[in-house]
C-alpha positions as semicolon CSV with decimal commas, in nm:
position;residue;x (nm);y (nm);z (nm)
1;M;-1,314;-1,876;0,633
2;S;-1,399;-1,681;0,949
3;L;-1,419;-1,305;0,943
4;S;-1,122;-1,280;1,176
5;A;-0,911;-1,478;0,931
6;R;-0,974;-1,248;0,640
7;S;-0,685;-1,024;0,554
8;E;-0,694;-0,649;0,573
9;D;-0,642;-0,638;0,195
10;E;-0,968;-0,829;0,141
11;R;-1,159;-0,600;0,374
12;N;-1,018;-0,293;0,198
13;H;-1,110;-0,436;-0,141
14;Y;-1,465;-0,515;-0,026
15;Q;-1,513;-0,165;0,116
16;Q;-1,370;0,003;-0,194
17;R;-1,602;-0,196;-0,422
18;L;-1,906;-0,121;-0,208
19;A;-1,816;0,248;-0,212
20;L;-1,789;0,234;-0,592
21;T;-2,128;0,062;-0,617
22;Y;-2,294;0,327;-0,402
23;Q;-2,123;0,597;-0,607
24;V;-2,254;0,453;-0,934
25;G;-2,600;0,407;-0,783
26;F;-2,603;0,763;-0,654
27;A;-2,502;0,900;-0,994
28;L;-2,769;0,700;-1,179
29;S;-3,042;0,775;-0,926
30;A;-2,961;1,148;-0,926
31;F;-2,952;1,149;-1,306
32;F;-3,299;0,994;-1,342
33;L;-3,440;1,209;-1,062
34;A;-3,312;1,525;-1,225
35;G;-3,446;1,412;-1,562
36;N;-3,793;1,348;-1,421
37;L;-3,801;1,679;-1,236
38;V;-3,690;1,874;-1,543
39;S;-3,940;1,702;-1,772
40;R;-4,227;1,751;-1,524
41;G;-4,123;2,111;-1,471
42;V;-4,122;2,183;-1,845
43;V;-4,450;2,003;-1,919
44;E;-4,652;2,085;-1,607
45;G;-4,462;2,378;-1,460
46;D;-4,477;2,227;-1,113
47;V;-4,129;2,123;-1,002
48;L;-4,217;2,129;-0,630
49;G;-4,515;1,906;-0,689
50;A;-4,297;1,669;-0,892
51;L;-4,039;1,670;-0,611
52;R;-4,304;1,580;-0,354
53;S;-4,425;1,296;-0,572
54;K;-4,069;1,165;-0,588
55;A;-4,008;1,173;-0,212
56;F;-3,904;0,807;-0,194
57;H;-3,678;0,847;-0,499
58;V;-3,517;1,146;-0,327
59;A;-3,472;0,940;-0,009
60;G;-3,303;0,663;-0,208
61;T;-3,070;0,910;-0,377
62;V;-2,975;1,072;-0,046
63;L;-2,915;0,728;0,108
64;L;-2,684;0,627;-0,176
65;G;-2,485;0,950;-0,158
66;G;-2,457;0,944;0,221
67;V;-2,336;0,585;0,242
68;W;-2,089;0,646;-0,043
69;A;-1,939;0,944;0,144
70;W;-1,925;0,742;0,467
71;L;-1,750;0,445;0,304
72;R;-1,490;0,675;0,151
73;R;-1,395;0,841;0,478
74;R;-1,410;0,570;0,738
75;K;-1,270;0,222;0,791
76;V;-1,563;-0,018;0,834
77;A;-1,555;-0,361;0,997
78;Y;-1,625;-0,667;0,784
79;G;-1,955;-0,750;0,956
80;L;-2,089;-0,400;0,907
81;L;-1,984;-0,408;0,542
82;H;-2,208;-0,712;0,493
83;L;-2,502;-0,514;0,634
84;V;-2,419;-0,222;0,403
85;D;-2,410;-0,469;0,114
86;M;-2,756;-0,603;0,204
87;A;-2,893;-0,251;0,251
88;L;-2,776;-0,159;-0,097
89;V;-3,016;-0,412;-0,248
90;L;-3,301;-0,440;0,001
91;V;-3,347;-0,084;0,131
92;L;-3,296;0,067;-0,212
93;T;-3,542;-0,180;-0,365
94;L;-3,795;-0,093;-0,094
95;L;-3,769;0,286;-0,145
96;L;-3,772;0,280;-0,523
97;S;-4,045;0,016;-0,539
98;I;-4,269;0,239;-0,329
99;S;-4,191;0,523;-0,565
100;S;-4,265;0,308;-0,871
101;A;-4,592;0,169;-0,732
102;L;-4,720;0,500;-0,599
103;H;-4,642;0,754;-0,863
104;Y;-4,690;0,597;-1,205
105;E;-5,053;0,632;-1,316
106;V;-5,007;0,392;-1,608
107;R;-5,006;0,034;-1,484
108;A;-4,768;-0,092;-1,754
109;V;-4,504;0,165;-1,654
110;S;-4,540;0,073;-1,287
111;V;-4,503;-0,300;-1,357
112;Y;-4,186;-0,261;-1,562
113;Q;-4,042;-0,016;-1,308
114;L;-4,100;-0,267;-1,030
115;A;-3,898;-0,524;-1,226
116;L;-3,634;-0,279;-1,346
117;V;-3,540;-0,125;-1,009
118;P;-3,422;-0,439;-0,822
119;G;-3,288;-0,585;-1,145
120;L;-3,065;-0,284;-1,215
121;V;-2,942;-0,271;-0,855
122;L;-2,857;-0,642;-0,862
123;M;-2,672;-0,615;-1,194
124;I;-2,459;-0,321;-1,080
125;R;-2,375;-0,497;-0,756
126;A;-2,289;-0,825;-0,933
127;V;-2,042;-0,652;-1,165
128;V;-1,867;-0,440;-0,899
129;V;-1,891;-0,615;-0,560
130;P;-1,707;-0,946;-0,503
131;S;-1,979;-1,194;-0,410
132;T;-2,062;-1,561;-0,436
133;A;-2,344;-1,661;-0,670
134;R;-2,540;-1,797;-0,372
135;R;-2,531;-1,463;-0,187
136;T;-2,637;-1,275;-0,500
137;L;-2,923;-1,520;-0,560
138;L;-3,049;-1,487;-0,200
139;L;-3,037;-1,107;-0,216
140;G;-3,214;-1,121;-0,551
141;L;-3,494;-1,337;-0,413
142;A;-3,534;-1,106;-0,112
143;A;-3,551;-0,803;-0,341
144;A;-3,798;-0,986;-0,565
145;A;-4,020;-1,052;-0,263
146;I;-4,028;-0,678;-0,186
147;A;-4,106;-0,581;-0,547
148;T;-4,370;-0,855;-0,577
149;S;-4,544;-0,732;-0,261
150;F;-4,584;-0,388;-0,415
151;F;-4,696;-0,544;-0,743
152;F;-4,994;-0,708;-0,568
153;L;-5,060;-0,421;-0,327
154;S;-5,089;-0,174;-0,610
155;A;-5,311;-0,416;-0,805
156;F;-5,554;-0,533;-0,534
157;H;-5,547;-0,307;-0,227
158;P;-5,877;-0,116;-0,221
159;R;-5,729;0,195;-0,064
160;W;-5,397;0,205;-0,255
161;P;-5,310;0,577;-0,301
162;M;-5,274;0,561;-0,679
163;V;-5,538;0,399;-0,898
164;Q;-5,344;0,302;-1,209
165;R;-5,492;0,306;-1,555
166;E;-5,489;-0,040;-1,710
167;D;-5,485;-0,152;-2,070
168;P;-5,782;-0,388;-2,119
169;A;-5,567;-0,597;-2,353
170;W;-5,312;-0,649;-2,073
171;P;-5,494;-0,820;-1,785
172;L;-5,334;-0,914;-1,454
173;P;-5,210;-1,263;-1,559
174;Y;-5,017;-1,104;-1,847
175;Q;-4,881;-0,838;-1,612
176;L;-4,764;-1,101;-1,366
177;T;-4,605;-1,307;-1,642
178;A;-4,410;-1,008;-1,780
179;F;-4,310;-0,895;-1,431
180;T;-4,190;-1,245;-1,332
181;L;-3,999;-1,306;-1,655
182;W;-3,816;-0,973;-1,651
183;L;-3,732;-0,981;-1,282
184;G;-3,632;-1,348;-1,304
185;A;-3,404;-1,273;-1,598
186;Y;-3,234;-0,992;-1,404
187;I;-3,178;-1,215;-1,101
188;A;-3,044;-1,500;-1,317
189;L;-2,805;-1,270;-1,504
190;A;-2,681;-1,111;-1,180
191;T;-2,625;-1,456;-1,026
192;V;-2,430;-1,578;-1,330
193;A;-2,225;-1,255;-1,339
194;S;-2,136;-1,294;-0,969
195;R;-2,032;-1,654;-1,022
196;V;-1,810;-1,576;-1,321
197;I;-1,646;-1,267;-1,169
198;Y;-1,598;-1,429;-0,827
199;H;-1,427;-1,733;-0,978
200;L;-1,212;-1,516;-1,204
201;R;-1,093;-1,326;-0,899
202;R;-1,010;-1,653;-0,722
203;E;-0,815;-1,766;-1,027
204;V;-0,619;-1,441;-1,029
205;R;-0,542;-1,483;-0,659
206;A;-0,428;-1,840;-0,721
207;A;-0,205;-1,720;-1,003
208;R;-0,051;-1,471;-0,759
209;K;0,050;-1,742;-0,514
210;L;0,407;-1,857;-0,465
211;G;0,448;-2,161;-0,245
212;Q;0,268;-2,083;0,079
213;Y;0,249;-1,710;0,004
214;V;-0,035;-1,513;-0,154
215;L;0,090;-1,196;-0,321
216;G;-0,063;-0,859;-0,248
217;D;0,037;-0,509;-0,356
218;K;0,371;-0,433;-0,514
219;L;0,589;-0,244;-0,265
220;G;0,890;-0,160;-0,480
221;E;1,137;-0,271;-0,745
222;G;1,512;-0,254;-0,777
223;G;1,801;-0,407;-0,961
224;M;1,786;-0,725;-0,754
225;G;1,415;-0,798;-0,780
226;I;1,058;-0,695;-0,707
227;V;0,914;-0,673;-0,355
228;F;0,548;-0,757;-0,288
229;R;0,339;-0,749;0,023
230;A;0,229;-1,107;0,086
231;T;0,047;-1,328;0,336
232;H;0,146;-1,676;0,445
233;A;-0,150;-1,895;0,351
234;L;-0,148;-2,098;0,675
235;L;0,006;-1,870;0,936
236;R;-0,181;-1,558;0,814
237;R;0,142;-1,367;0,878
238;E;0,211;-1,062;0,666
239;T;0,549;-1,068;0,496
240;A;0,745;-0,884;0,233
241;L;0,827;-1,119;-0,053
242;K;1,124;-1,042;-0,276
243;L;1,109;-1,205;-0,619
244;L;1,374;-1,262;-0,880
245;P;1,172;-1,290;-1,205
246;P;1,276;-1,547;-1,468
247;D;1,386;-1,274;-1,712
248;R;1,659;-1,169;-1,465
249;V;1,787;-1,519;-1,395
250;D;2,147;-1,598;-1,479
251;P;2,402;-1,790;-1,271
252;A;2,570;-1,476;-1,131
253;T;2,240;-1,310;-1,037
254;I;2,110;-1,627;-0,871
255;R;2,431;-1,659;-0,669
256;R;2,401;-1,296;-0,559
257;F;2,032;-1,341;-0,472
258;E;2,107;-1,655;-0,270
259;R;2,394;-1,479;-0,098
260;E;2,160;-1,199;0,009
261;V;1,929;-1,455;0,167
262;V;2,202;-1,660;0,334
263;E;2,396;-1,366;0,469
264;T;2,093;-1,174;0,596
265;A;1,947;-1,489;0,754
266;R;2,266;-1,522;0,962
267;L;2,188;-1,190;1,128
268;S;1,958;-1,185;1,429
269;H;1,990;-0,832;1,567
270;P;1,652;-0,664;1,634
271;N;1,762;-0,366;1,420
272;T;1,812;-0,589;1,113
273;V;1,526;-0,706;0,893
274;A;1,441;-1,072;0,965
275;I;1,439;-1,341;0,695
276;Y;1,167;-1,609;0,722
277;D;1,191;-1,831;0,417
278;Y;1,352;-1,891;0,077
279;G;1,257;-2,097;-0,227
280;H;1,165;-2,103;-0,593
281;T;0,859;-2,204;-0,793
282;P;0,854;-2,481;-1,057
283;D;0,852;-2,215;-1,331
284;G;1,180;-2,066;-1,207
285;V;1,079;-1,769;-0,991
286;F;1,321;-1,738;-0,697
287;Y;1,191;-1,564;-0,387
288;Y;1,256;-1,506;-0,021
289;A;1,024;-1,388;0,255
290;M;1,119;-1,131;0,516
291;E;0,929;-0,948;0,787
292;Y;0,683;-0,690;0,659
293;L;0,769;-0,345;0,796
294;D;0,497;-0,082;0,804
295;G;0,681;0,243;0,866
296;L;0,888;0,514;0,700
297;T;1,231;0,506;0,544
298;L;1,468;0,773;0,668
299;G;1,433;0,938;0,327
300;E;1,054;0,955;0,362
301;L;1,090;1,080;0,718
302;V;1,312;1,373;0,618
303;A;1,100;1,445;0,309
304;G;0,795;1,480;0,532
305;E;0,954;1,646;0,837
306;G;1,267;1,822;0,716
307;P;1,583;1,814;0,932
308;L;1,541;1,609;1,248
309;P;1,623;1,708;1,608
310;P;1,980;1,610;1,707
311;G;1,854;1,379;1,982
312;R;1,643;1,184;1,733
313;V;1,934;1,163;1,489
314;V;2,152;1,014;1,761
315;A;1,882;0,761;1,858
316;L;1,834;0,649;1,496
317;L;2,203;0,631;1,402
318;A;2,285;0,439;1,721
319;Q;2,044;0,165;1,612
320;V;2,193;0,153;1,261
321;C;2,536;0,112;1,419
322;A;2,404;-0,166;1,643
323;S;2,282;-0,358;1,338
324;L;2,609;-0,304;1,152
325;D;2,814;-0,406;1,455
326;E;2,666;-0,755;1,440
327;A;2,717;-0,774;1,061
328;H;3,077;-0,652;1,082
329;T;3,154;-0,895;1,365
330;M;3,037;-1,175;1,135
331;G;3,260;-1,054;0,854
332;L;2,993;-0,876;0,648
333;V;3,007;-0,528;0,495
334;H;2,670;-0,385;0,388
335;R;2,807;-0,145;0,117
336;D;2,473;0,031;0,055
337;I;2,370;0,211;0,373
338;K;2,144;0,501;0,273
339;P;1,814;0,654;0,392
340;A;1,607;0,428;0,165
341;N;1,763;0,119;0,325
342;V;1,684;0,219;0,683
343;M;1,323;0,181;0,795
344;V;1,175;0,344;1,106
345;I;0,879;0,166;1,266
346;G;0,622;0,351;1,473
347;H;0,332;0,116;1,546
348;T;0,481;-0,116;1,807
349;S;0,579;-0,075;2,171
350;A;0,923;0,036;2,048
351;Y;0,848;0,361;1,866
352;D;1,125;0,478;1,632
353;L;1,254;0,122;1,605
354;V;1,512;0,105;1,323
355;K;1,541;-0,182;1,076
356;V;1,837;-0,200;0,835
357;L;1,729;-0,342;0,499
358;D;1,870;-0,476;0,174
359;F;2,188;-0,671;0,225
360;G;2,190;-0,744;-0,148
361;L;2,529;-0,576;-0,199
362;V;2,685;-0,729;0,111
363;K;3,054;-0,814;0,087
364;S;3,167;-1,119;0,279
365;R;3,525;-1,109;0,400
366;A;3,508;-1,488;0,423
367;P;3,404;-1,687;0,111
368;L;3,072;-1,869;0,135
369;D;3,087;-2,243;0,201
370;G;3,463;-2,242;0,156
371;G;3,427;-2,150;-0,212
372;A;3,539;-1,852;-0,414
373;S;3,429;-1,504;-0,313
374;L;3,114;-1,379;-0,483
375;T;3,231;-1,019;-0,484
376;T;3,347;-0,938;-0,834
377;A;3,676;-0,752;-0,847
378;G;3,679;-0,405;-1,002
379;L;3,314;-0,317;-0,938
380;I;3,198;0,018;-0,801
381;T;2,879;-0,089;-0,628
382;G;2,654;0,127;-0,413
383;T;2,479;0,463;-0,409
384;P;2,699;0,760;-0,511
385;L;2,555;1,002;-0,254
386;Y;2,665;0,774;0,034
387;M;2,973;0,603;-0,108
388;A;3,302;0,613;0,080
389;P;3,606;0,742;-0,113
390;E;3,791;0,408;-0,096
391;M;3,492;0,230;-0,257
392;I;3,528;0,467;-0,553
393;A;3,908;0,456;-0,581
394;S;3,944;0,085;-0,509
395;P;3,615;-0,105;-0,474
396;D;3,785;-0,416;-0,339
397;A;3,908;-0,209;-0,041
398;A;3,559;-0,172;0,108
399;D;3,559;-0,267;0,475
400;P;3,343;-0,194;0,784
401;R;3,470;0,165;0,797
402;S;3,319;0,218;0,450
403;D;2,979;0,148;0,605
404;L;3,058;0,400;0,881
405;Y;3,125;0,668;0,618
406;A;2,777;0,598;0,480
407;V;2,630;0,615;0,834
408;A;2,792;0,956;0,880
409;A;2,656;1,070;0,542
410;V;2,307;0,956;0,648
411;G;2,350;1,143;0,978
412;Y;2,449;1,456;0,786
413;Y;2,133;1,424;0,577
414;L;1,914;1,377;0,885
415;L;2,063;1,685;1,055
416;A;2,082;1,921;0,759
417;G;1,811;1,790;0,526
418;R;2,073;1,801;0,249
419;H;2,320;1,547;0,114
420;V;2,689;1,582;0,197
421;F;2,774;1,636;-0,169
422;E;2,538;1,713;-0,452
423;G;2,602;1,723;-0,824
424;G;2,455;1,682;-1,167
425;S;2,608;1,340;-1,230
426;A;2,753;1,040;-1,049
427;V;3,101;1,134;-1,170
428;E;3,072;1,479;-1,014
429;I;2,957;1,329;-0,684
430;Y;3,237;1,071;-0,694
431;A;3,491;1,351;-0,740
432;A;3,348;1,539;-0,441
433;H;3,374;1,233;-0,217
434;L;3,732;1,185;-0,326
435;H;3,860;1,543;-0,306
436;R;3,624;1,796;-0,143
437;T;3,595;1,874;0,226
438;P;3,235;1,859;0,350
439;V;3,071;2,182;0,460
440;A;2,966;2,161;0,825
441;P;2,602;2,051;0,851
442;S;2,524;2,350;1,075
443;A;2,633;2,582;0,791
444;R;2,396;2,404;0,551
445;L;2,120;2,408;0,811
446;G;2,166;2,776;0,902
447;R;2,167;2,723;1,278
448;P;2,403;2,575;1,540
449;L;2,418;2,204;1,611
450;P;2,565;2,029;1,917
451;P;2,944;2,062;1,860
452;A;3,030;1,707;1,966
453;L;2,769;1,555;1,732
454;E;2,874;1,769;1,438
455;A;3,239;1,685;1,497
456;L;3,158;1,312;1,509
457;I;2,964;1,329;1,181
458;L;3,251;1,509;1,011
459;R;3,498;1,260;1,157
460;G;3,291;0,978;1,008
461;L;3,321;1,155;0,670
462;A;3,701;1,159;0,679
463;K;3,862;1,064;0,349
464;S;4,095;0,818;0,519
465;P;3,928;0,517;0,685
466;A;4,190;0,533;0,961
467;E;4,057;0,873;1,073
468;R;3,701;0,750;1,118
469;P;3,567;0,572;1,426
470;P;3,736;0,231;1,433
471;S;3,413;0,027;1,449
472;A;3,037;0,047;1,450
473;A;3,038;-0,015;1,824
474;A;3,281;0,272;1,876
475;F;3,069;0,498;1,653
476;R;2,761;0,407;1,859
477;E;2,937;0,477;2,187
478;A;3,060;0,811;2,055
479;L;2,706;0,904;1,950
480;Q;2,579;0,831;2,300
481;R;2,851;1,053;2,450
482;C;2,762;1,358;2,239
483;G;2,563;1,515;2,520
484;V;2,262;1,613;2,309
485;E;1,915;1,650;2,453
486;P;1,788;1,290;2,443
487;W;1,504;1,177;2,222
488;T;1,297;0,968;2,461
489;E;1,045;0,690;2,413
490;A;0,775;0,941;2,509
491;D;0,898;1,182;2,239
492;A;0,888;0,906;1,977
493;R;0,542;0,788;2,083
494;A;0,405;1,143;2,076
495;W;0,550;1,209;1,730
496;W;0,405;0,891;1,577
497;R;0,063;0,949;1,731
498;T;0,038;1,314;1,627
499;R;0,239;1,340;1,305
500;G;0,340;0,991;1,196
501;E;0,023;0,900;1,008
502;R;0,018;1,233;0,824
503;V;0,377;1,188;0,708
504;R;0,306;0,826;0,610
505;R;0,018;0,936;0,387
506;Q;0,195;1,234;0,241
507;E;0,238;1,198;-0,131
508;S;0,590;1,165;-0,260
509;S;0,728;1,474;-0,431
510;G;0,853;1,253;-0,713
511;G;1,225;1,324;-0,669
512;L;1,496;1,075;-0,578
513;V;1,587;1,107;-0,213
514;D;1,899;0,893;-0,219
515;G;1,969;0,833;-0,582
516;P;1,975;0,483;-0,727
517;T;2,206;0,201;-0,636
518;I;2,442;0,151;-0,928
519;T;2,713;-0,088;-1,033
520;V;2,997;0,032;-1,254
521;V;3,272;-0,188;-1,396
522;R;3,609;-0,019;-1,362
523;D;3,859;-0,067;-1,642
524;R;4,184;-0,120;-1,456
525;D;4,385;-0,082;-1,776
526;A;4,240;0,254;-1,875
527;G;4,428;0,577;-1,801
């Protein structure tokens, strides 16, 4: 596989493992260096002299620590990572071999140190860094050549700096035999370890493959399945793969899962997430693939930025309405519009591009394939914080204007940084949607908002569907007539380039932004 074909996940994994290897090497090298300096200082009282004698050991320790810090802070290209991998073994072996050959007066100690240093480096690398057995063997042989050179230099060179004391009972042939056996054993063990670990990793990757898709990190989980980042094995295209695990499979759930795929695949608006593929594995795992979106949900955006400028709110809501207009025209009602189901993209030519997600609760006003409707009567389905009053009082009455109520509630949240109604339980929030009049968002925000925009948001939150904008298209047109200072393409580009990455990396506070999607069965015969 060419370097260009390797996925970003593989490169990240390689860099993380190399960083860990350098970290472990730095810790071990610093530990032994400190131990030698302390022992020499106690016995001889000459720490500076001991430090000078360990100059190459110090250089190796500094190298390990510096490369570790560099790998942690900076994204490194694949080719350069290979050089860093080679340097780990070869440069470190060179520095520590010089130290071993120069500064141990007893020949036996020097010989075993020359075998131990490359052997230990190779073993640590084999356990931590993903590598083929062939690459490990070649690096081991190169390191062995360096150590062997110093073995013979220190034994035969007439002007070698350190004349080592030899045991008469341990002549050079015995030394060479011990050196070769120990170093050979280290190289063999490292090669075998690399082979075993590398093949285990390939087996794990194969086990994480569904059809043509190789699974990556888990992105999220909800009532309708688990979403993974994935890569198409042939096209190398990143996707988001939604799985319905076997333990959640029953006829009703499968029908709902299939409906989500079929209905979303009918939509082609650029503000709606695109569906690529659908299928199931022989062991019963249903899945579908959709475009992978690398951005922020509206909930994450507000959590990181606080209330948004009115112009940006208008630009975002107008795109949500554009997506819903297509869905409503095709007879679909989303029923779960909320900040977590609206993604904002900021790494393409269209900064602040909106994508509406998760049509899993979609209600079709026309039965699928001429059969019975898949919407179960008497179900309250959705997210309480964004649920229209009619969906609470009579779930079967949900229509496109129910989605517009949710759009208005999202707009309220974007403007004020607070939900329209808040409460300690779903029942309390339901009651507020049914009976309470919303406080103006400007009052919650503590500063004025454009009157036309505020009035439109409150109109969208009307208890009666008839008092709301008649359609998503009408809502969008009304947004564009609010007369707010526009949020331009240049504004969006500047925000994503200066603040977007910081907000993306900001750690979640741990609280629920939207509240969970829930389904409640209403007892029509009760009270």
